[in-house]
TIGUDREN-873517 format. One record per residue (C-alpha): residue in one letter; residue number from 1; x, y, z. Coordinates in Angstrom, 1 decimal, always signed. Example, Ala and Ser with C-alpha at 12.3 -4.5 7.8 and 13.67 -1.06 7.14 Angstrom:
A_1_+12.3_-4.5_+7.8
S_2_+13.7_-1.1_+7.1
REM end
This chain:
M_1_+1.4_-14.0_+2.5
A_2_-1.9_-15.3_+3.9
H_3_-2.9_-13.9_+7.3
S_4_-5.4_-15.3_+9.8
F_5_-7.3_-13.2_+12.3
P_6_-10.1_-15.4_+13.5
G_7_-12.2_-13.8_+16.3
K_8_-10.6_-10.4_+15.8
V_9_-12.8_-7.3_+15.4
A_10_-11.6_-4.3_+13.3
I_11_-12.7_-0.8_+12.5
V_12_-11.6_+0.4_+9.1
T_13_-12.2_+4.1_+8.1
G_14_-12.5_+5.2_+4.5
A_15_-13.9_+1.7_+3.8
S_16_-16.3_+2.5_+1.0
S_17_-13.7_+2.3_-1.7
G_18_-10.0_+2.1_-2.5
I_19_-7.5_+1.1_+0.1
G_20_-10.0_+1.0_+2.9
L_21_-12.3_-1.4_+1.1
A_22_-9.4_-3.6_+0.1
V_23_-8.3_-3.8_+3.7
A_24_-11.8_-4.7_+4.8
E_25_-12.1_-7.4_+2.2
Q_26_-8.7_-8.9_+3.2
L_27_-9.6_-8.8_+6.9
V_28_-12.9_-10.5_+6.4
A_29_-11.2_-13.1_+4.2
A_30_-8.7_-13.7_+7.1
G_31_-11.6_-14.4_+9.5
A_32_-12.0_-11.0_+11.2
K_33_-15.2_-9.1_+11.8
V_34_-15.1_-5.6_+10.3
A_35_-16.9_-2.4_+10.9
L_36_-16.8_-0.4_+7.7
V_37_-16.7_+3.3_+8.3
A_38_-17.2_+6.1_+5.7
R_39_-19.6_+8.9_+4.9
T_40_-21.6_+7.3_+2.0
R_41_-24.2_+5.0_+3.5
S_42_-25.2_+3.3_+0.2
K_43_-21.7_+2.3_-0.8
L_44_-20.9_+1.0_+2.7
E_45_-24.1_-1.0_+2.9
E_46_-23.5_-2.5_-0.5
A_47_-19.9_-3.5_+0.5
A_48_-21.1_-4.9_+3.8
A_49_-23.8_-7.0_+2.1
R_50_-21.3_-8.4_-0.3
L_51_-18.8_-9.2_+2.5
G_52_-21.5_-11.1_+4.5
D_53_-22.2_-11.4_+8.2
N_54_-18.7_-10.6_+9.3
A_55_-19.0_-7.0_+8.0
A_56_-21.3_-4.2_+9.1
A_57_-21.7_-0.6_+7.8
F_58_-21.2_+2.3_+10.2
P_59_-21.8_+5.4_+8.2
L_60_-20.2_+8.5_+9.7
D_61_-17.9_+11.4_+8.9
V_62_-14.6_+10.9_+10.8
T_63_-14.6_+14.6_+11.5
D_64_-17.9_+14.3_+13.4
F_65_-16.2_+13.8_+16.7
A_66_-19.5_+13.2_+18.6
A_67_-20.3_+10.3_+16.3
A_68_-16.7_+9.1_+16.4
A_69_-16.8_+9.0_+20.2
R_70_-19.8_+6.6_+20.0
L_71_-18.4_+4.4_+17.3
P_72_-16.1_+2.0_+19.4
G_73_-19.0_+1.2_+21.8
E_74_-21.4_+0.6_+19.0
V_75_-18.8_-1.8_+17.3
V_76_-18.3_-3.6_+20.6
A_77_-22.1_-4.0_+21.0
R_78_-22.4_-5.4_+17.5
F_79_-19.4_-7.7_+17.4
G_80_-18.5_-8.3_+21.1
G_81_-15.1_-6.6_+21.2
L_82_-12.5_-4.5_+19.4
D_83_-8.9_-5.5_+18.4
I_84_-7.9_-3.5_+15.3
L_85_-8.2_+0.1_+14.2
V_86_-7.1_+1.1_+10.7
N_87_-7.1_+4.9_+10.2
N_88_-7.3_+5.2_+6.5
A_89_-9.9_+7.9_+5.6
G_90_-8.2_+10.8_+3.8
L_91_-8.7_+14.1_+2.0
N_92_-6.5_+16.2_-0.3
H_93_-6.9_+19.6_-1.9
R_94_-4.0_+20.1_-4.2
G_95_-2.3_+23.2_-5.5
S_96_-0.5_+26.2_-4.1
I_97_-1.9_+27.3_-0.7
L_98_-2.9_+30.5_-2.5
D_99_-5.2_+28.5_-4.9
V_100_-7.2_+26.8_-2.1
T_101_-9.2_+28.3_+0.7
A_102_-8.0_+28.4_+4.3
Q_103_-11.0_+26.2_+5.2
Q_104_-9.9_+23.6_+2.6
L_105_-6.5_+23.5_+4.1
A_106_-7.9_+23.1_+7.6
D_107_-10.3_+20.3_+6.4
V_108_-7.3_+18.3_+5.1
I_109_-5.6_+18.6_+8.6
T_110_-8.8_+17.7_+10.4
T_111_-9.6_+14.7_+8.3
N_112_-6.0_+13.3_+7.9
L_113_-4.6_+14.1_+11.3
T_114_-7.0_+15.3_+14.0
A_115_-9.6_+12.6_+13.2
P_116_-7.2_+9.7_+13.5
I_117_-5.8_+11.1_+16.7
Y_118_-9.3_+11.4_+18.1
L_119_-10.5_+8.0_+17.0
T_120_-7.3_+6.3_+18.3
R_121_-7.9_+7.8_+21.7
V_122_-11.5_+6.9_+21.9
C_123_-10.8_+3.3_+20.7
A_124_-7.9_+2.9_+23.1
E_125_-10.4_+2.4_+25.9
H_126_-11.8_-0.6_+24.1
L_127_-8.9_-2.2_+22.2
R_128_-8.1_-5.6_+23.7
A_129_-4.5_-6.7_+24.6
G_130_-2.8_-8.1_+21.5
G_131_-4.6_-5.5_+19.3
A_132_-3.2_-3.2_+16.7
V_133_-3.5_+0.3_+15.3
V_134_-2.4_+1.0_+11.7
N_135_-2.3_+4.5_+10.4
V_136_-2.2_+4.9_+6.6
A_137_+0.2_+7.8_+6.0
S_138_+2.0_+8.6_+2.8
L_139_+5.4_+9.0_+1.1
A_140_+4.3_+12.7_+1.2
G_141_+4.7_+12.5_+4.9
M_142_+8.2_+11.3_+4.6
V_143_+9.4_+14.0_+2.2
P_144_+7.0_+17.0_+1.4
V_145_+5.5_+17.2_-2.1
P_146_+5.2_+20.6_-3.7
H_147_+1.6_+21.8_-4.1
E_148_+0.4_+19.3_-1.4
G_149_+1.4_+21.4_+1.6
A_150_-1.5_+20.6_+4.0
Y_151_-1.5_+16.9_+2.9
S_152_+2.2_+16.5_+3.4
A_153_+1.9_+18.2_+6.8
S_154_-1.0_+16.0_+7.9
K_155_+0.8_+12.8_+6.9
A_156_+4.1_+13.9_+8.5
G_157_+2.1_+14.6_+11.6
L_158_+0.4_+11.2_+11.5
R_159_+3.7_+9.5_+11.2
A_160_+5.0_+11.4_+14.3
F_161_+1.8_+10.6_+16.2
T_162_+2.2_+6.9_+15.3
K_163_+5.8_+6.9_+16.6
V_164_+5.0_+8.6_+19.9
I_165_+2.0_+6.5_+20.8
T_166_+3.8_+3.3_+20.2
E_167_+5.2_+3.5_+23.7
D_168_+1.9_+4.6_+25.2
L_169_-0.2_+1.8_+23.8
A_170_+2.5_-0.9_+24.4
E_171_+1.6_-0.6_+28.1
R_172_-1.8_-2.1_+27.1
G_173_-0.4_-4.7_+24.8
I_174_-1.4_-2.9_+21.6
Q_175_+1.1_-2.5_+18.7
V_176_+1.1_+0.6_+16.5
S_177_+2.3_+0.9_+12.8
S_178_+2.1_+3.2_+9.9
V_179_+1.9_+2.4_+6.2
C_180_+3.2_+5.0_+3.8
P_181_+2.0_+4.4_+0.2
G_182_+3.3_+6.2_-2.9
P_183_+0.8_+6.7_-5.8
V_184_-2.1_+4.2_-5.6
D_185_-4.5_+3.3_-8.4
T_186_-7.7_+4.4_-6.8
G_187_-10.2_+7.2_-7.2
F_188_-8.3_+9.4_-4.7
F_189_-6.4_+11.2_-7.5
G_190_-9.6_+13.1_-8.5
D_191_-8.7_+15.5_-11.3
I_192_-5.5_+13.9_-12.6
D_193_-4.2_+17.1_-14.0
T_194_-3.9_+18.6_-10.5
V_195_-1.7_+15.8_-9.3
P_196_+2.0_+16.9_-9.2
D_197_+4.2_+15.2_-11.8
L_198_+6.5_+14.3_-8.9
V_199_+3.9_+12.0_-7.5
F_200_+3.9_+9.9_-10.7
S_201_+7.6_+9.6_-10.6
Q_202_+7.2_+6.6_-8.3
P_203_+5.8_+3.1_-9.2
M_204_+2.1_+2.8_-9.0
S_205_+0.6_+0.4_-6.4
S_206_-2.8_-1.2_-6.3
A_207_-5.2_-0.9_-3.3
A_208_-4.7_-4.6_-2.7
E_209_-0.9_-4.2_-2.4
I_210_-1.4_-1.5_+0.3
A_211_-3.9_-3.7_+2.0
D_212_-1.3_-6.5_+2.0
A_213_+1.1_-4.1_+3.8
V_214_-1.6_-3.1_+6.4
L_215_-2.4_-6.7_+7.2
A_216_+1.3_-7.5_+7.5
C_217_+1.7_-4.7_+10.0
I_218_-1.2_-6.0_+12.0
A_219_+0.3_-9.5_+12.0
S_220_+3.9_-8.5_+12.7
G_221_+3.8_-5.1_+14.5
T_222_+6.4_-3.7_+12.1
P_223_+6.6_+0.0_+13.0
E_224_+6.5_+1.4_+9.5
V_225_+6.3_+0.1_+6.0
A_226_+6.7_+2.2_+2.8
V_227_+5.2_+1.0_-0.5
P_228_+7.1_+0.6_-2.7
S_229_+10.0_+0.0_-0.4
M_230_+12.6_+1.6_-2.7
S_231_+10.4_+4.7_-2.9
G_232_+10.5_+4.9_+0.9
K_233_+14.3_+4.8_+0.8
L_234_+14.4_+7.5_-1.8
A_235_+12.0_+9.7_+0.3
T_236_+14.2_+9.2_+3.4
L_237_+17.3_+10.3_+1.4
G_238_+15.4_+13.3_+0.1
Y_239_+14.4_+14.3_+3.6
L_240_+17.9_+13.9_+5.0
F_241_+19.7_+15.6_+2.1
P_242_+17.5_+18.4_+0.8
A_243_+20.1_+19.5_-1.7
L_244_+20.0_+16.0_-3.2
A_245_+16.2_+16.2_-3.4
R_246_+16.4_+19.6_-5.2
G_247_+18.9_+18.2_-7.6
L_248_+16.9_+15.1_-8.5
R_249_+13.6_+16.9_-8.7
P_250_+13.7_+17.9_-12.4
M_251_+14.6_+14.4_-13.5
L_252_+11.9_+12.9_-11.3
E_253_+9.3_+15.4_-12.5
K_254_+10.2_+14.6_-16.2
R_255_+9.7_+10.9_-15.5
G_256_+6.5_+11.6_-13.6
A_257_+5.1_+13.6_-16.4
A_258_+5.7_+10.8_-18.8
N_259_+4.2_+8.3_-16.4
K_260_+1.1_+10.5_-15.8
K_261_+0.6_+10.8_-19.6
R_262_+0.6_+7.0_-20.0
Y_263_-1.7_+6.6_-17.0
K_264_-4.2_+9.0_-18.5
E_265_-4.1_+7.2_-21.9
T_266_-4.6_+3.8_-20.2
K_267_-7.5_+5.1_-18.1
K_268_-8.9_+7.1_-21.0
L_269_-8.9_+10.3_-18.9
REM end
């Protein structure tokens, strides 16, 4: 579905690649002005140049809270207002918690949960009535994924934060949504061999499909969207009925292992 956001101004984090870049591209195509936020200046500036005058690069690390506090004012000074915030930047260190450091676990929580909370709060002072906040969570935040403990915790926390602040920001005419993707065909996987087979048990989405869901939430205010939808229903069942999840896990892991093997062959990994 085509959306139109003429005159709207958006901040999108993690916008140098993957889901964030796809969201920025679709927002610009829909008439919005977009502040692209990520750590890598060169990639951001390249994307902003390609997207034209309605896009600008704002290089920063979302865990740099001093820089994040300045960001909304800088965007308002550049584009004249602020209407949309998409918290998309993410980090994952996979494996047993005994195989990663305490600092790595803390970094996942800081990037995926603390930073979106902080940025939402500092942007709340600037978001205009009729605006929207969309937090990109995960199916792993709906039902925990083995060997992704901190990631699952961070995304579950982000979903909880989203639900709670919906009422807070409604007082200012701002709607809040979360989008929960399953596996997405981007560079976020990193070393594919470290990705749990269970992740690949669900259908793969493209970054553009997740961006479609983000823009649909901005347009409609739908509280939460899982992509794929059926995977979201399965995750909900797994959360509500842990015994069912344990029973299905071997079958899902077997299917995921086969899917991961095909994915590696297709990508020549």
